[in-house]
N, C-alpha and C positions, 0 to 999 in steps of 0.2 A: 578324735577331737584333740587338737593341740592346745594344751593348757597354758603354756607360756614359753617364751624363747629367752634364754639367757645368753648374753654376749660375753665371751671370755677373751682374754688376750691372745689365745691360740685357736679360737674357733667359736662355734655356738652350739648350744644344746637345747633340746626341747623334749617335751614329754607327750607320749600318746598312751593313755591308760597307764599300765604299770611297766612302761618301757621308756628308757632314757635313750634318746637318739642324739648322736654327736656328729656334727659336720665340721671338721677341723680345717684349718687354713692351709693353703698351698705351701709346700716346702718346709713345714715345721718338723721337728722331731718330737713325737709323743714319748716323753720320758717318764720316769717314775714320779717325779714331782707333779707334772701336769696330770698324770693319771690319778694321783691322789686327790687332786682337785675335783676330777670327775666322780671319783668314789665318794667324796664328801657331799657332792651335790646329790648323788643317789641316796645317801644316808639321810640327808635333810628332807628330800622329797618323799621317800618311800619308808623311812624308819626301818623297822625290822620286817616289813612285808616283802615277799618275794618279788623280784623284778628282773627284767632283761635289759641288755645293752646292745644297741645297734651302732656300729661304726659306719656311717654313711659317707663313703669315700668318693665324693664328687671330685675332690682335689687330690693331688698326689703329695704324699708326705711319708716320712719314715717312722717306724715304730720300734722302740727298744723292746725286745721280747721279754725283758724282765718285768714289764708292766703286767704280764699275764700271771707271773708268780705272785705279784702283789695283789692282783684282783682275786686270786684263788682264796685269799684269806677272808673274803667277804661272803659269809654263809648264805645270805639271802640274794646274792647275784647268781641267778640260776642258769642263765644262758647268754651267750655272746654271738652276735651275727655281724658279718662284714658284708657290705653292699658295694659292689663296683661293677662297672661295665668293662673295665680294663683287664685284659687277660693277665698282664704282669702283676697288677694289684691283687687279683684273685689268687694267683700262684703264690705270691708272698704271704697272703693270708693263710693259705694251706700250710705253709711252713710255720707261721706264727701259732697255728692251732696246736702244734706239738709242745708248746710251752704252757698251755693251759691245763689245769688240773684234770679236766674231764673233756677229752676231745669230742665226745658225743654231745656235749653242750656248747659246741662252737661250730658254726656253719658259715658257709660263704654263699652269697646270692647275687643275682644280677639286678633285682628290683627291690625297692623298699617294701612293697606290698608283700612279696614272698617272705622277706625277713620278718615282718610284723606277724604274719600268719604263723610262721614257724615258732617264733618266740612265744606267742600266745599258747600254742600247743605244748610247748615245753613247760610253761607255767601251770597249765592245767594238769599235766602228767605228773 
């Protein structure tokens, strides 16, 4: 169930259960400032409850890997998934995973359904 869609200047986010899903705009740079906006949305929506984040990469954009160091400070952000059908994007995400605190809590998928299922299993475990 999608609860609500928030339109941001750099993309849109929505929620499915205890998962924040972001579909960011073509050509942007996801920098620390934009990431902090996403983290604030997570805090507002989930409070201190555990949640997961899915980067739904329909569009091509760049990610500053420092966002993962910033995200690591959020104790209730339990898992990050990247969804893309692009080989290049998935390869980039594998490199990005090295910057996250727990590479076992960061996975790359080809479909949103796979990512949602994995996040839910991470939150249960």
